[in-house]
N, C-alpha and C positions, 0 to 999 in steps of 0.2 A: 206756852199757851196751851190751854185745855182744848183737845181736838174736838169736843163737843160745842165749844163756844165759837160764835162767828168772828171772823177777823174784824178788827176795829178799823174804820175808815179815818183818814186824817180829817182834821177839823181846821177850818180857817174862820176866825172872827173878824169881821169888817164893820166897825161902827159907822153910823151915818154921820154926815156933817161935811163941812168943807165946801159945799157947793160944787160947781163945775171946775174949780181952779186946777185940779190935777190933769183933766183932759184939755185944758186950755194952755198947758205948758208953763204954769207958774213955777218959778224957780224954787219956791219954798216947799214944793211937793215932789221934787225930782227923786229923792230918796224912796218915797212911797211908791211912786210909778215904777221905779226900777225894781223894787221888791216885788211888786205884783207881776211884773213881766217874768221875773225869774222863777217865782214860786209856782207858777202854772205848770211847768214842766216837771217839777218835783211832785206835785200832788196827783198828776194824772187825771183821767176823765172821771167826774163824779157820777156816782150811782143816783144821787139825789141832791137836791139844793133845798135847804130849809131856810125860810125867811120869816122872821118874827118882827112884827112892828106894832107899836102902841098907837099908831096914827090911824 
């Protein structure tokens, strides 16, 4: 990496949809919930959060 360029932060894209089923314990969303719980320790604390919505 060029010492003059800033370090790139990790990016996580989360599309909307699915409603509240993941937080309600729906069996069809177990893999997604597990992934999100595990990825947080790998990404670390964000410097910023960007949300883009067409709504």
